[in-house]
RODREN-418545 format. One record per residue (C-alpha): residue number from 1; x, y, z. Coordinates in Angstrom, 2 decimals, padded with zeros to 5 digits. Each point is the difference from the previous one (the first is absolute). Layout:
<rs>
NUM; X; Y; Z
...
</rs>
This chain:
<rs>
1; -022.74; 035.01; 018.66
2; 001.08; -003.02; -002.06
3; -001.83; -000.73; -003.19
4; -002.16; -003.10; -000.26
5; 001.90; -001.34; -003.00
6; 003.29; 000.63; -001.78
7; 000.56; -001.81; -003.30
8; 003.71; -000.59; -000.54
9; 001.20; -000.69; -003.56
10; 003.61; -000.42; -001.14
11; 000.93; 001.10; -003.50
12; 003.09; -001.40; -001.61
13; -000.02; 000.62; -003.74
14; -003.71; -000.84; -000.26
15; -001.41; 003.49; -000.58
16; -003.07; -000.96; -002.05
17; -000.82; -002.96; 002.25
18; 000.35; 002.18; 003.08
19; -002.40; 002.60; -001.38
20; -002.56; -002.69; -000.89
21; 000.37; -001.38; 003.53
22; -000.59; 003.47; 001.51
23; -003.09; 000.45; -002.16
24; -001.49; -003.27; 001.24
25; 000.52; 001.09; 003.62
26; -001.51; 003.43; -000.57
27; -003.04; -001.56; -001.68
28; -000.64; -002.11; 003.09
29; 000.91; 002.46; 002.77
30; -003.39; 001.69; 000.29
31; -000.41; 001.77; 003.34
32; 002.82; -001.89; 001.75
33; 002.41; 002.29; 001.86
34; 002.95; -001.10; -002.08
35; 003.14; 001.05; -001.79
36; 002.20; -001.56; -002.69
37; 003.77; 000.20; 000.32
38; 002.22; -001.11; -002.87
39; 003.66; -000.70; 000.69
40; 002.26; 000.20; -003.03
41; 002.93; -002.28; 000.75
42; 002.61; 001.98; -001.96
43; -001.35; -001.23; -003.33
44; 002.20; 002.27; -002.07
45; -002.10; -000.57; -003.12
46; -002.30; 003.03; 000.17
47; -002.96; -001.92; 001.40
48; 000.08; 002.15; 003.13
49; -000.46; 003.11; -002.14
50; -002.82; -001.71; -001.90
51; -001.81; -000.77; 003.25
52; 000.62; 003.49; 001.39
53; -001.48; 001.55; -003.16
54; -003.02; -002.28; 000.20
55; -000.62; 000.91; 003.66
56; 000.21; 003.71; -000.80
57; -002.34; -000.30; -002.98
58; -002.55; -002.19; 001.80
59; -000.93; 001.49; 003.39
60; -002.32; -002.12; 002.12
61; -001.77; 000.24; 003.33
62; 002.28; -002.77; 001.25
63; 003.55; 001.39; 000.29
64; 002.68; -001.70; -002.11
65; 003.64; 000.65; 000.88
66; 003.26; -001.04; -001.62
67; 003.15; -000.54; 002.05
68; 003.22; -000.42; -001.97
69; 002.47; -002.20; 001.83
70; 003.67; 000.88; -000.37
71; 000.95; -003.64; -000.42
72; -001.53; -003.34; -000.86
73; -001.08; -001.20; 003.45
74; -001.88; -003.10; -001.15
75; -003.52; -001.12; 000.86
76; 000.24; 000.28; 003.78
77; 002.04; 003.18; -000.03
78; -002.46; 001.70; -002.34
79; -003.15; -000.85; 001.94
80; 001.72; 000.71; 003.32
81; 000.51; 003.58; -001.17
82; -003.77; 000.33; -000.28
83; -000.61; -001.61; 003.42
84; 002.40; 002.52; 001.54
85; -001.24; 003.05; -001.91
86; -003.77; -000.17; 000.50
87; -001.98; -001.31; 002.99
88; -003.02; -002.18; -000.77
89; -002.28; -002.60; 001.53
90; 000.67; -002.27; -002.98
91; 002.48; -000.16; -002.87
92; -000.79; -001.70; -003.29
93; 003.26; -001.32; -001.43
94; -000.69; -000.15; -003.72
95; 002.14; -000.99; -002.98
96; 000.07; 002.29; -002.98
97; -001.04; -003.01; -002.12
98; -003.30; -000.34; 001.87
99; -003.44; 001.56; -000.30
100; -002.95; -000.01; 002.38
101; -003.42; -001.39; -000.91
102; -003.01; 002.18; 000.98
103; -000.91; -000.23; 003.69
104; 003.44; -001.29; 001.00
105; 000.93; 002.63; 002.57
106; -003.35; -000.03; 001.79
107; 000.07; -003.79; 000.42
108; 003.61; 000.01; 001.21
109; -000.49; 002.77; 002.56
110; -003.28; -001.46; 001.25
111; 001.68; -003.38; 000.59
112; 003.04; 001.60; 001.63
113; -002.05; 002.11; 002.39
114; -002.11; -003.03; 000.98
115; 003.17; -001.99; 000.81
116; 002.27; 002.28; 002.06
117; 002.65; -002.72; 000.60
118; 000.44; -000.53; -003.73
119; 003.34; 001.58; -000.79
120; -000.13; -000.89; -003.68
121; -003.08; -000.24; -002.22
122; 000.45; -001.80; -003.32
123; -002.41; 000.28; -002.94
124; -000.63; -002.33; -002.90
125; 002.43; 000.61; -002.85
126; -001.05; -000.87; -003.51
127; 000.90; 000.33; -003.66
128; -001.73; 002.63; -002.07
129; -002.49; -002.62; -001.24
130; -000.95; -000.92; 003.59
131; 002.11; -003.16; 000.30
132; 000.98; -000.34; 003.65
133; 003.72; 000.07; 000.73
134; 001.73; -001.95; 002.74
135; 000.98; 002.75; 002.44
136; -000.16; -001.70; 003.43
137; 002.66; -002.32; 001.31
138; 001.55; -002.00; 002.82
139; 003.32; 001.23; 001.36
140; 003.22; -001.08; -001.70
141; 001.46; -002.89; 001.98
142; 002.74; -002.59; -000.55
143; -002.83; -002.38; -000.94
144; -001.19; 002.38; -002.73
145; 003.55; 000.11; -001.36
146; 000.08; -003.79; -000.12
147; -003.32; 000.02; -001.89
148; 001.29; 002.65; -002.38
149; 003.21; -001.88; -000.66
150; -001.73; -003.33; -000.58
151; -002.56; 001.39; -002.49
152; -001.97; -003.21; 000.48
153; -003.75; -000.42; 000.17
154; 000.16; -002.88; 002.51
155; 002.40; 001.97; 002.24
156; -002.22; 003.09; -000.16
157; -003.06; -002.07; 000.94
158; 001.86; -001.78; 002.81
159; 001.24; 003.27; 001.50
160; -003.03; 002.02; -001.04
161; -000.57; 001.50; 003.43
162; 003.22; 001.99; -000.51
163; -000.42; 000.81; -003.67
164; 000.51; 003.71; -000.61
165; -002.86; 001.08; -002.33
166; -003.55; -000.40; 001.30
167; -001.68; 000.26; -003.39
168; -002.63; 002.42; -001.31
169; -002.56; -000.85; 002.72
170; 002.08; -000.21; 003.19
171; -001.21; -001.22; 003.38
172; 000.16; 003.21; 002.07
173; 001.17; -001.97; 003.04
174; 003.15; -001.13; -001.85
175; 001.09; 003.35; -001.43
176; 003.30; 001.13; 001.55
177; 001.02; 002.71; -002.44
178; -001.45; 001.69; -003.04
179; 001.33; 001.88; -002.99
180; 000.95; 003.61; 000.64
181; -000.96; 000.93; -003.55
182; -003.09; 001.29; 001.80
183; -000.50; -000.21; 003.75
184; -001.48; 002.19; 002.73
185; 002.22; 000.57; 003.04
186; -001.32; 001.08; 003.39
187; 001.79; 003.14; 001.20
188; -000.17; -001.19; 003.61
189; 001.90; -003.12; -000.99
190; 002.78; 002.07; -001.57
191; 000.24; 001.98; 003.26
192; 000.22; -003.32; 001.88
193; 002.49; -002.03; -002.06
194; 001.67; 002.67; -002.12
195; 000.01; 000.52; -003.78
196; 001.14; -002.48; -002.61
197; 003.63; -001.06; 000.14
198; 001.77; 002.14; -002.58
199; 002.97; -002.37; 000.12
200; -001.97; -001.87; -002.66
201; 000.30; 001.62; -003.41
202; -002.71; -001.99; -001.74
203; -001.79; -003.29; 000.81
204; -000.55; -001.77; 003.33
205; -000.58; 003.30; 001.84
206; -003.71; -000.78; -000.08
207; 000.53; -003.48; 001.43
208; 002.21; 001.31; 002.81
209; -002.44; 002.80; 000.84
210; -002.87; -002.50; 000.26
211; 002.16; -002.31; 002.11
212; 000.95; 002.83; 002.35
213; -003.65; 001.08; 000.26
214; -001.12; -003.55; 000.80
215; 002.66; -000.38; 002.70
216; -001.24; 003.25; 001.58
217; -003.60; -001.25; 000.13
218; -001.43; 001.75; -003.07
219; -002.13; -001.97; -002.45
220; -000.36; 000.04; -003.77
221; -003.54; 000.35; -001.35
222; -000.99; -001.14; -003.51
223; -002.82; 001.97; -001.65
224; -000.78; -001.58; -003.39
225; -002.97; 002.34; -000.49
226; 002.53; 002.81; -000.54
227; 001.48; -000.54; -003.45
228; 003.03; 001.51; -001.70
229; 001.59; -000.63; -003.38
230; 003.68; -000.88; 000.05
231; 001.80; 000.24; -003.34
232; 002.64; -002.46; 001.12
233; 003.57; 000.82; -000.94
234; -000.68; 003.62; -000.84
235; 002.25; 001.30; 002.78
236; 002.62; -002.74; 000.29
237; 001.58; -002.81; -002.06
238; 000.42; -002.85; 002.48
239; -003.19; -001.93; -000.77
240; 000.74; 000.13; -003.72
241; 003.58; -001.16; 000.57
242; -001.16; -002.90; 002.16
243; -002.58; -001.05; -002.55
244; 002.66; -000.01; -002.72
245; 002.51; -001.77; 002.30
246; 002.39; 002.93; -000.43
247; 002.54; 001.09; 002.59
248; -001.48; 002.05; 002.83
249; 001.45; 003.36; 001.15
250; 002.37; 000.12; 002.95
251; -002.43; 002.02; 002.13
252; -002.50; -002.87; -000.09
253; 002.48; -002.45; 001.54
254; 001.26; 002.50; 002.55
255; -003.58; 000.67; 001.10
256; -000.65; -003.73; 000.26
257; 003.05; -000.47; 002.24
258; -001.03; 002.96; 002.15
259; -003.52; -001.39; 000.44
260; 001.13; -003.50; 001.02
261; 002.34; 001.62; 002.53
262; -002.85; 002.04; 001.49
263; -002.22; -003.08; 000.07
264; 002.46; -002.62; 001.28
265; 003.17; 001.75; 001.17
266; 003.46; -000.07; -001.60
267; -000.36; -003.68; -000.84
268; -003.21; 000.69; -001.94
269; 001.46; 000.61; -003.50
270; 002.21; -003.08; 000.32
271; -002.85; -002.28; 001.04
272; -002.21; 001.41; -002.77
273; 002.72; -000.50; -002.63
274; 000.80; -003.53; 001.09
275; -003.72; -000.79; -000.10
276; -000.18; 001.31; -003.56
277; 003.03; -002.08; -001.02
278; -001.59; -003.08; 001.56
279; -003.08; 000.64; -002.09
280; 002.09; 000.37; -003.15
281; 001.77; -003.27; 000.79
282; -003.39; -001.66; 000.13
283; -001.01; 001.69; -003.26
284; 003.07; -001.42; -001.74
285; -001.14; -003.53; 000.82
286; -002.35; 000.46; -002.95
287; 003.00; -000.86; -002.17
288; -000.36; -003.58; 001.29
289; -003.36; -000.25; -001.74
290; 001.26; 001.59; -003.20
291; -001.61; 003.39; 000.71
292; 001.63; 003.37; 000.37
293; -000.34; 001.83; 003.34
294; -002.16; 003.09; -000.11
295; 002.22; 003.03; -000.69
296; 000.79; 002.65; 002.55
297; 001.16; 003.54; -000.69
298; 003.41; 000.54; -001.52
299; 002.88; -000.42; 002.49
300; -002.37; -000.34; 002.96
301; 002.11; -002.70; 001.64
302; 002.80; 002.54; 000.25
303; -001.97; 003.18; 000.50
304; -002.03; -001.13; 003.02
305; 003.21; 000.33; 002.01
306; 000.25; 003.74; -000.77
307; -000.18; 001.81; 003.32
308; 000.02; -003.16; 002.13
309; 003.19; 001.00; 001.80
310; -000.98; 003.67; 000.52
311; -003.80; 000.02; -000.25
312; -000.73; 003.19; 001.94
313; 002.10; 002.38; -002.08
314; -002.57; 002.21; -001.80
315; 000.03; -000.21; -003.78
316; 000.20; 003.23; -001.98
317; 000.14; 000.12; -003.80
318; 003.21; 001.13; -001.63
319; -001.51; 000.52; -003.43
320; -002.68; 002.48; -000.94
321; -002.10; -002.61; -001.81
322; -000.65; -002.23; 002.99
323; -003.69; -000.51; 000.71
324; -001.58; 001.62; 003.04
325; -003.62; -001.00; 000.17
</rs>
């Protein structure tokens, strides 16, 4: 018989964070028929041994298992190993840099069981001090790329119906995808549409999975009463790089190209890129008023074309220090 809940956590060189994450899940599990499975994505830094020692020294009623992957299979590849290894009614995909607030699991499962066509159930994500994070979004579209390229308040307001982030208090009717830092996935939906696409190494796999679910008739349910802390950036550098306008890793751009191909066909990355360039052209008109255009990330005008000509070739890291979750 499948378990009610499997909690899937990827560890990649975040041993202490992963253990703290496990502890928060165990504290909230109660009488739920659940299990925690940690996938170590070939960390190579000893964090897998640290976690294994902790599991052995801290037995609990809820089983905790560690699976050591032979290679760095990325976010989708890691969680897909859990989906394939253990049958469950629901899977909680959980970042190692997250922690559950008390009562989280009960609220999520109650909402999921009351809404059987909900394939994905998203909680409220927040900072440690309770500040609500933006974790629900519209799908990436050529229009969102134009908005992003323009970096203009008037443009964002004019095209607001397509703006990507929905803010800290989203309208549930507008949510098209939600952060996979913490999300509950219906096991019946996985059986219907398949697991996540492990052709994505990191980023955009969550958007594509939500898009595929929506196309197959599954809905996304937002449950703000269920709260989780997300220590943003603890398991990956992209947000910090974007904030600092530093160059983004290759896997980010390859994932972006793959997503726009899945969403719009082979022409998708080209239309998205041209939309972004049109937005940047508009942004540079600020020079006419003596103002500098808002900066974008380093070499973005060049890097957005990475993968555009061969978007469906899976990315795999060549260096051991590439991020995996």
